[in-house]
N, C-alpha and C positions, 0 to 999 in steps of 0.2 A: 239742600236748599234748591228749590226749583228755579229755573231760569225766569219764569214769569213773575216771581215774587217782586213786589214793589212797582210793578207796571200799572199805571192808573188809566191807560188808554184802553178803549174798547177793543176786544180781540178781532172784531170785524174791520177795524180801521186799518188802512195801509201803513200807517205810522207804527202800529203794533208789530207788523212783520219786520219793519226796519229795526226797531228796538231789539226784537228777538234775534235778528241776524247779527247785530252788533254784539249782543251778549254772548252768542255762540262763538263769534270770532275771538272775543276776549278769552273765553274759556279754552278754545283751541290753541291760542297763542300761549296761554299759561301752561297748558299740558306739554306743548312742544318745548317751551323754555325749560320746564322741569326735566324733561327727558334729555335735553342737551346738557344741562347741568349735571345730571346723574352720570351721563357718559363721560363728561369731563372729569368728574371725581373718580370714577372707576379707572380711567386712563392714568390719572395722577397716582393712584394707589399702585397700579401695575408697574408704572415707571419707577416708583420708589422701591418696590420689591426687587426689580432688576438691578437697580443701582446698589441696593443693600447686598444682594447676592454676589455681584461682581467686585464690590469694594473690599471684601474680606472682613467686613464688620461682623459677619456671622461667626467667624472664627474667634475674633476678639471677644465678643460677648459670650461665646461658649466657654472661653477660658475664664472669664470673670463671673460666670454664673455660680450660684450657691452649690449646686450638685457637683460641678467640676472641681470646685475648691475642696469640697468634702472628700471627693474621690482622691484628689491629690494628697490630702492630709492623711487619709487612711493608707494609701500606698507608701507614703513616707514612713509612717509608723511601722507598717509591715516590713519595710526594708530594714529599719533599725532593729526590729525584733529578730529578723532572720540573721543579721550580722551578729547580734548579741548571742543568739543560740549557737551559732557555729562561726566563731571569729576567723578561722582560717579557710572557710568554705569558698569554693569557686562561684562565679556568677551563675552557672547552671544549677549548682546545689542550692544557692540562695533563692532562685526562682522556684525550685521544687518546694522549699520550705514555705514560701509565701502561698503556694497553692494549697497546702495542707492546713493553712490557718483556718480557724473556725469561721463559718459562713457569716456570722454576725459582725465579724471584723472587716469583711471585704465589702 
């Protein structure tokens, strides 16, 4: 949209220059305001990330994530299978048994 759109004054008239200057100022103010708003949003996002990292929420959400729960379930099943395979085995032997479990179970 050109700045001169909607101006009915003759381009040679001094009032035309005033109108164009006002429109240019409004455009510059809008661009400046948008940049300030963008910087503010970026700062808020960065601050939120810092608070999230230092709050320990990342650890909590990691524990609650679907993949973590699935891994914990598989490890629990492997523990139970290892104990069932060798009821009197030591912790070291149970760890060895879990390592030789088929890959699709891990």
